[in-house]
N, C-alpha and C positions, 0 to 999 in steps of 0.2 A: 504494500500500500504506500501511496505517496503522502507527502506532508499536506498537500492541498486537500485531500479527502479527509484527513484526520483533523484539520484545523477547526471545522465547525463543532466537532465533538469536544475538542479541547476548550474552545470558548464557552460552550454550554456547561461543561463541568466546572470551569473557573467561575462562571456567573452563579451557579448553584452553591459553590463553596463560599463566595462572598455574601450571598443572601443568608445562608445559615449562620455564618459568622456574626453578621449584624443582629440577627434574631437572638442568638445566644447572648450577645453583649447586652441587648435590651432586657432580656430575661434575668441576667445576672444583676443588672442595675435595680430591677424591681425587687429581687430577693434582698439585696443590700438595703434598700429603702425600708422594706418590711422588718428587717432585723434591727434597724435603728429606732424602731418604735419604742417609746418608754411611757410608763404611766403618766398621764397628764397631757400627752400629745393630742392634737386635734387631727382627725383623719376623715377621709371621704371614702366610702365603700364603692365598689364597682357598680352598685345599684343607685348611687347618688345620695346616700344618707350621710349626714355629717354627725360625728359623735366624738367623744373624748375617750382616750384609751384609759381603762381602769386597771387592767391586768394583762400581761403578756405571757403566754405559755408556749410550749414547743410548736404546736400546730394551730393553736386557737388564740383568739384575742377577745377579752371581755370589754365591751364598749358601754359607756354611759351615755345614753341618748337623751336623757332628761331626768328630772327629779323622780327617783324611784324606778327608772326604766334601765335595766341592765340587759344587754344582748350579747350572746356568745356567737362569734363569727369565726370562720376559718381564716387563717392568715392570708391565704391566696385571695380572699375577697376584699382586701384593702387595696383601693385604687391609688391613693395618694396620702402621704403624710404631710400635713400642712404646717406652715410656720404659725407661731402664735398670733402675729398680726393678721395674717390671711384668714385664719380660723375665726378670730374675733370680728373681722370685717364681714365675713359671709354669714356667720351664725347669729351674732349679736348686733350687727349693724354698726359696730364701733369702728370709726375711722381713725387710723393713726394720724398724728399731726403732720401729714405730708404737705398740706396746703398752706403752711404758715408763711412760706416765702412767695407763694403764688399771688397774683393780682386778684383782687376781690371783684366779682362781677356785680355791677350795680343792679338795683331793682327796676330802674327805669332807664330809658335811652337818653336822658338829658345829658349825662356826662360823656356819652359817646359822640355827640354832635358838636361839642365844644361850646354850647350855649347852655344857659340855665333853663331854657324851655318855657320861660314865663311870658306873659303878654307884654311886659315892659320891654323885653328884647325885640319883639315884633314891632312895637310902637316906635322904638328908637331907630329901627332900621327903615321905617317909612312904609312897611308892608301893611296892606289892609287885609283883614281876615276875609276869606272867601265864604260866601253864603251859598251852600249847595241846595238849599230848600227851594220848593216851588214858590214863586212869587205870586202874590194876589193880583188878579187882573182888575181893571176898572169895570164897574157894573155894566156898562153898555157894550162890552166887547165880546160877549159870549157868542159862540157860533150856534147853529141850529141844533146840532146833535147834543150839545150840552144843555140847551134850553129844554129839549124834549125829555132828556133824562131827568132833569130837575122837576119838570111838570109831572112825570110819572111817579116820582118819589113822593110828591106832595099829595097824591091821590090816596084815598083810604084803601086799606088792603081788602082784597076780595074775600068774601066769606065762602067757606066750603062746606059741603054736606059730609056727614060721616063722623066717626069718632076720632077726632083729632085733638091733640094736646095743646093746640095753639090758643093763645089768649084771645078772648072775644070782648 
C-alpha cells in the first residue's frame, strides 16, 4: 500500500485521538471541581437547582436547599461549584459592590441632554412650546358633514321594542 491511500486513515485516527483527549481533559476538570467541594460551598446541580453543600462523602453530597430541606445527591450530579459572590448574586439577589466606580444612570434624561429640562431653559432660548392639540374653529366655518353629524347627535335617541337594558 502506498502512503496516499493510508493518509486518510491516519488523519481520521489522529482526529479521533485529539477528540478523546479533549473529552478526557474536560472530564478530569469536572472531577477536580467536584473534589474541591467543601461544606458551605454554593453549587448548581445539572438539573439547575442551587443549594449549599452541607456534607461531602465519597460518592454523594448532602445539599441544603433551604430551611429544613436537606437533599442527598450523587457527586456526578453537581454541575458547577460557585464562588460565594456568584452564589449570593443568583440565590439571594445580593450584588457585590462592583458598581461603586461605575457612573450612576440618572432617573430622567435631563442630565443626558446637557440642559436642566425646565421651561426656563426653553424660554431663555426663545423657543415657543408647540401645541399639538386640535385647535377650535370659528363657529361659522363648519362644513356640511360636521353640521349633519352635530344635528344627528342632538336628536333624541330612538326607542326600541324588546327587553333591552338601555335607559329610557
